[in-house]
C-alpha positions in Angstrom: -0.2 -0.1 -0.2 1.2 3.4 -0.8 2.4 5.9 2.3 -0.5 8.3 2.6 1.1 12.0 2.3 -0.3 12.8 6.2 -1.8 10.4 8.7 -5.2 10.8 10.3 -2.9 10.9 13.6 -0.7 13.7 11.9 -4.1 15.2 10.8 -5.5 15.1 14.9 -2.7 16.4 15.8 -2.3 19.4 13.5 -6.2 20.2 14.2 -5.4 19.8 18.1 -2.8 22.5 18.0 -5.1 25.2 16.6 -8.3 25.1 18.6 -9.8 25.2 22.1 -9.4 22.0 23.4 -11.4 21.5 27.2 -10.9 18.7 29.5 -13.6 16.7 31.1 -14.3 18.2 34.6 -14.4 22.0 32.6 -17.0 20.1 30.1 -18.9 18.8 33.7 -18.7 21.9 34.7 -20.4 23.8 32.2 -23.1 21.3 31.7 -26.3 23.7 33.3 -24.7 26.3 31.0 -27.8 27.8 29.1 -25.0 29.7 26.9 -23.2 26.3 26.2 -24.5 23.2 23.5 -22.7 20.1 23.6 -22.5 18.2 20.3 -22.5 14.5 20.3 -20.8 13.7 16.8 -20.9 10.0 17.5 -22.8 7.3 14.9 -26.2 6.9 16.0 -25.6 3.4 17.1 -22.6 4.9 19.6 -25.2 6.8 21.5 -27.3 4.1 22.0 -25.2 1.7 23.1 -23.6 3.7 25.4 -25.6 7.2 26.1 -24.8 10.5 26.2 -24.8 13.8 27.9 -27.5 14.9 29.3 -29.4 17.7 27.1 -26.5 17.4 24.0 -27.4 18.4 20.3 -26.9 15.0 18.0 -25.7 16.1 14.7 -23.7 12.7 13.1 -20.0 14.0 11.6 -21.3 13.3 8.6 -23.7 16.4 7.9 -22.0 18.5 11.0 -20.6 20.8 8.1 -23.8 20.5 6.3 -26.0 21.6 9.7 -23.4 24.3 10.6 -24.0 26.1 7.7 -27.4 28.9 7.3 -26.5 28.5 2.9 -27.1 24.6 3.2 -30.5 23.3 3.1 -29.7 21.1 5.6 -29.3 24.1 7.8 -30.1 23.5 11.9 -31.4 26.6 13.8 -29.3 25.2 16.8 -26.5 26.3 15.3 -27.6 29.8 14.8 -27.7 31.4 18.1 -25.5 33.9 18.8 -23.5 34.0 21.5 -23.3 30.4 22.5 -19.7 28.2 23.0 -20.1 25.3 21.2 -18.6 22.0 22.9 -18.2 19.1 19.8 -17.4 15.7 21.0 -16.9 12.5 19.7 -15.5 9.1 21.8 -11.8 9.4 21.7 -11.5 13.2 20.8 -10.1 12.4 17.5 -13.0 12.8 15.1 -14.5 15.8 17.5 -11.0 17.3 17.0 -11.1 17.3 12.6 -14.7 18.3 13.2 -13.8 21.7 15.0 -10.6 22.3 13.1 -12.8 21.9 9.6 -15.5 24.4 11.5 -13.0 27.1 12.4 -11.8 27.0 8.8 -15.8 27.5 7.5 -15.6 30.3 10.1 -17.9 28.8 12.7 -16.5 29.2 16.2 -16.3 25.6 18.3 -14.0 23.6 20.9 -13.8 20.2 21.9 -14.0 17.6 24.6 -10.2 16.9 24.5 -10.5 13.5 25.4 -14.4 12.2 24.2 -16.9 10.5 25.9 -14.2 7.6 27.0 -13.3 10.5 29.6 -16.7 11.5 30.1 -17.9 7.6 31.5 -14.4 7.4 33.6 -14.8 10.9 35.6 -18.1 9.6 36.1 -20.0 12.4 33.7 -23.7 11.9 34.2 -24.9 9.5 31.2 -28.6 9.3 29.3 -29.9 7.2 27.6 -32.6 6.4 24.7 -36.3 5.9 26.4 -36.2 2.8 24.1 -33.4 1.7 25.0 -32.9 0.1 28.9 -30.0 1.2 30.9 -27.0 -1.6 30.7 -26.4 -3.1 33.9 
């Protein structure tokens, strides 16, 4: 196989060097702040299986750029709110780092949860589950 020009790890490192990262305790402290929008970009199956941060907005990774763009037919009003702090997250912080770097390139200000939902679980952050899915033991 031909070597890539840049590895995914390099891309994540480059993104992290230029975006705002929050650690888990910082985001836990923001949870009840009405000016903070936590955005979960994980796959719907991940949210169903592992749960999600209560009050978070789900924006699948493949649609984020379209959902934040007011000129896109897929625009979502949740991303058009002024004076909000948007904090994106995925499972480990890799996808969200790339997402936030791309959004900043578009002119949309955002940050991300550095170590993702896995670290949220480690810190025993609150977790909600879909009503149709029983909470695991």
